[in-house]
C-alpha positions in Angstrom: 141.1 129.7 95.1 140.1 130.8 98.2 136.8 132.2 97.9 135.0 129.8 95.5 135.8 127.3 97.9 133.7 129.5 100.5 131.0 131.0 97.8 130.3 127.0 97.2 130.3 125.9 100.7 127.9 129.2 102.1 125.8 127.9 98.8 125.7 124.6 100.1 124.7 126.0 103.8 121.7 128.4 102.9 120.8 125.9 100.9 120.5 123.7 103.2 119.2 126.4 106.4 116.3 127.5 103.3 115.6 123.6 103.4 115.4 123.2 107.6 113.3 126.5 107.4 111.0 125.1 104.7 110.4 122.4 106.7 110.3 123.9 110.0 107.1 126.3 108.7 105.6 123.6 107.1 105.4 121.7 110.5 104.6 124.8 112.5 101.4 124.6 109.8 100.6 121.1 110.2 100.0 121.8 114.7 98.4 125.4 113.4 95.4 123.2 111.5 95.7 120.0 114.1 95.3 122.7 116.4 92.3 124.5 114.4 90.5 121.3 113.6 90.4 120.3 117.2 88.4 123.2 118.3 85.8 123.2 115.5 85.2 119.5 116.6 84.5 120.8 119.6 82.9 124.1 119.4 80.4 122.3 116.8 79.5 119.3 119.4 78.8 121.7 122.3 77.1 124.3 119.6 75.0 120.6 118.3 74.0 120.2 122.4 73.3 123.1 122.3 70.9 124.0 119.4 69.0 120.6 120.3 68.6 121.5 124.1 66.8 125.5 122.9 64.6 123.3 120.2 63.4 121.1 123.2 62.4 123.4 124.8 60.5 125.1 122.3 
């Protein structure tokens, strides 16, 4: 009986840890995506300014 109880508790803890890990990875992916979007938006604005300047000088 003790083995069954230990096995059941181990399974429940394992499932909870997997769920927590999935949530943590989801948050990490969301933060990375936000950083990438911010960088691309900033670089896009700077590149637009650069191309406008070069186009004006041509």
